[in-house]
C-alpha positions as CSV (number, residue, x, y, z in Angstrom):
1,M,125.6,112.4,86.7
2,A,123.2,109.8,88.1
3,R,124.2,106.2,87.6
4,A,121.9,103.8,85.8
5,I,120.1,101.2,87.8
6,G,122.1,98.4,86.1
7,D,125.4,100.1,86.8
8,P,127.9,97.6,88.3
9,Q,128.8,100.1,91.0
10,N,125.2,100.2,92.1
11,A,125.0,96.4,92.3
12,R,128.3,96.4,94.3
13,S,126.9,99.0,96.6
14,R,123.7,97.0,97.2
15,R,125.8,93.9,98.0
16,T,127.9,95.8,100.4
17,R,124.9,97.2,102.2
18,E,123.3,93.8,102.4
19,A,126.6,92.3,103.8
20,V,126.6,95.0,106.5
21,L,123.1,94.3,107.5
22,A,123.7,90.6,107.5
23,A,126.7,91.1,109.7
24,T,124.6,93.2,112.1
25,R,122.0,90.5,112.4
26,N,124.7,87.8,112.9
27,I,126.3,89.8,115.7
28,L,123.0,90.3,117.5
29,E,122.1,86.6,117.2
30,S,125.5,85.3,118.3
31,D,126.9,87.8,120.7
32,G,124.1,90.2,121.7
33,F,123.5,93.9,121.3
34,E,126.4,94.8,123.5
35,A,128.8,93.5,120.9
36,L,127.3,95.6,118.1
37,T,129.9,98.3,117.0
38,M,130.7,99.6,113.6
39,A,134.2,98.1,113.8
40,E,132.8,94.7,114.6
41,V,130.2,95.0,111.8
42,A,133.1,95.8,109.4
43,T,135.1,92.8,110.5
44,R,132.1,90.4,110.2
45,A,131.2,91.8,106.8
46,G,134.8,91.6,105.6
47,I,135.0,95.3,104.6
48,S,136.6,98.4,106.0
49,R,135.0,100.6,108.6
50,Q,135.0,103.4,106.1
51,A,132.9,101.2,103.8
52,V,130.3,100.7,106.6
53,Y,130.1,104.4,107.2
54,L,129.5,105.1,103.5
55,H,126.2,103.2,103.9
56,F,125.3,104.0,107.6
57,R,126.5,107.2,109.3
58,S,125.9,105.8,112.8
59,R,125.0,102.6,114.7
60,S,121.6,104.1,115.2
61,E,121.0,104.4,111.5
62,L,122.3,100.9,111.0
63,V,119.9,99.4,113.6
64,T,117.0,101.4,112.1
65,A,117.6,99.8,108.7
66,L,117.8,96.3,110.3
67,F,114.0,96.1,110.7
68,G,113.3,96.4,107.0
69,Y,116.2,94.1,106.1
70,M,115.0,91.3,108.3
71,G,111.4,91.7,107.1
72,E,112.6,91.4,103.5
73,K,114.8,88.4,104.2
74,E,112.2,86.5,106.2
75,G,109.3,87.4,103.8
76,L,107.3,89.6,106.0
77,T,105.1,91.1,103.3
78,E,104.4,87.7,101.8
79,S,103.6,86.2,105.2
80,L,101.1,89.0,106.0
81,G,99.5,89.0,102.6
82,P,96.9,86.3,103.4
83,V,96.0,88.2,106.6
84,W,95.3,91.6,105.0
85,N,93.7,90.0,101.9
86,A,91.4,87.6,103.9
87,P,87.7,87.7,102.8
88,D,86.5,88.2,106.4
89,A,87.7,89.0,109.9
90,V,87.7,85.4,111.2
91,T,89.8,84.2,108.3
92,A,92.1,87.1,108.9
93,L,92.5,86.1,112.5
94,R,93.2,82.5,111.5
95,E,95.9,83.7,109.0
96,W,97.3,85.9,111.7
97,A,97.9,82.8,113.9
98,R,99.6,81.1,110.9
99,H,101.8,84.1,110.3
100,L,102.9,84.3,114.0
101,A,103.7,80.6,114.3
102,A,105.8,80.6,111.1
103,Y,107.4,84.1,111.2
104,H,108.2,85.1,114.7
105,P,110.3,82.1,115.9
106,R,112.8,83.0,113.2
107,L,113.4,86.4,114.8
108,M,113.6,85.3,118.4
109,A,117.4,85.6,118.7
110,V,117.4,89.2,117.6
111,D,114.3,90.0,119.8
112,R,116.1,88.6,122.8
113,A,119.3,90.6,122.1
114,I,117.2,93.8,121.8
115,D,115.1,93.1,124.9
116,R,118.2,92.5,127.1
117,V,119.4,96.0,126.7
118,R,116.4,98.1,125.5
119,H,116.1,99.9,128.9
120,A,119.7,101.0,128.8
121,D,120.5,101.4,125.1
122,V,118.7,104.1,123.1
123,D,119.2,102.3,119.7
124,A,117.8,99.1,121.1
125,A,114.9,101.0,122.6
126,R,114.1,102.7,119.3
127,Y,114.2,99.3,117.5
128,R,111.9,97.8,120.0
129,E,109.5,100.7,119.7
130,T,109.4,100.3,115.9
131,I,108.5,96.7,116.2
132,D,105.9,97.3,118.9
133,T,104.3,100.1,117.0
134,R,104.0,97.9,113.8
135,Q,102.7,94.9,115.7
136,M,100.1,97.0,117.6
137,A,98.9,98.6,114.4
138,G,98.3,95.1,112.9
139,C,96.5,93.9,116.0
140,R,94.3,96.9,116.0
141,V,93.3,96.3,112.3
142,L,92.3,92.8,113.2
143,A,90.2,93.9,116.3
144,E,88.6,96.7,114.3
145,R,87.6,94.3,111.5
146,L,86.1,91.9,114.0
147,A,84.1,94.7,115.5
148,D,83.0,96.1,112.1
149,E,81.7,92.7,111.0
150,G,79.9,92.2,114.3
151,R,82.1,89.2,115.3
152,L,84.0,90.7,118.3
153,A,83.0,88.7,121.3
154,E,82.1,90.2,124.7
155,P,83.5,91.6,126.8
156,W,86.2,92.7,124.4
157,T,86.5,96.2,122.9
158,V,88.7,97.1,120.0
159,D,91.2,98.5,122.4
160,T,91.3,95.6,124.8
161,A,91.3,93.0,122.0
162,A,94.1,94.8,120.2
163,D,96.1,94.9,123.5
164,M,95.7,91.2,124.2
165,L,96.5,90.2,120.6
166,W,99.6,92.2,120.8
167,A,100.6,90.7,124.2
168,L,100.2,87.2,122.7
169,I,103.1,88.0,120.2
170,A,105.5,87.8,123.2
171,T,108.7,86.0,122.4
172,D,108.4,84.0,125.6
173,L,105.2,82.3,124.3
174,F,106.9,81.0,121.2
175,E,110.2,80.0,123.0
176,R,108.3,78.0,125.6
177,M,106.1,76.2,123.1
178,L,109.1,75.3,120.9
179,A,111.0,74.2,124.0
180,R,108.1,71.8,124.8
181,G,108.6,70.3,121.3
182,W,105.6,72.0,119.6
183,T,105.8,72.1,115.8
184,T,104.9,75.2,113.7
185,A,101.7,73.4,112.7
186,A,100.8,72.6,116.3
187,I,101.4,76.2,117.4
188,T,99.3,77.4,114.4
189,E,96.4,75.1,115.2
190,H,96.2,76.0,118.9
191,L,96.7,79.7,118.4
192,R,93.8,79.6,116.0
193,A,91.6,77.7,118.5
194,M,92.5,80.1,121.3
195,F,92.0,83.2,119.1
196,E,88.6,82.1,117.9
197,K,87.3,80.9,121.3
198,T,88.5,84.1,122.9
199,F,87.8,86.9,120.4
200,V,85.2,85.7,118.0
201,R,81.5,85.9,118.8
202,P,79.7,82.8,117.5
203,T,77.3,83.4,114.6
204,D,73.6,83.3,115.4
205,P,71.9,80.0,114.8
């Protein structure tokens, strides 16, 4: 018989699943992808290995679930809301800069852990591909909207603008700016200026 949504066992299962994912993130941030094993996840989460396997049948399945977990914890949907709901393409681009400056620095430690081994570890490679695909899709939406509204500057095309916007999400960019003492507000302001000067065609007088 199916259990009711409010069933205590369902609540306990959700807490265990979240503890497993939190432990996974903690391992990546503190010790790197190389340290990520189901046994270590169980230890960090304070549960048995069997309990981990009840929720995730493999490390691959666990890593796949991490993307959604981190997005939920860091408020990805809320952060992107003003981008996709913007009244025009230029406002959307400005909100994109705000989103990048506020959101991506919080994920840098995991990004670094993934990037170190993505060429040698299939799970890391799959995670990186998931992120890249999602990011590229968002960049393409922005470029297409600029083009559709007649605001995409020359010599950009939708393809080249999307590629460049995606390249500018690189972790190195944010790490270097933060290392130079830039605040989130300063990064937002200057990303907005760069995006508008680079990708937006000025309106006719």
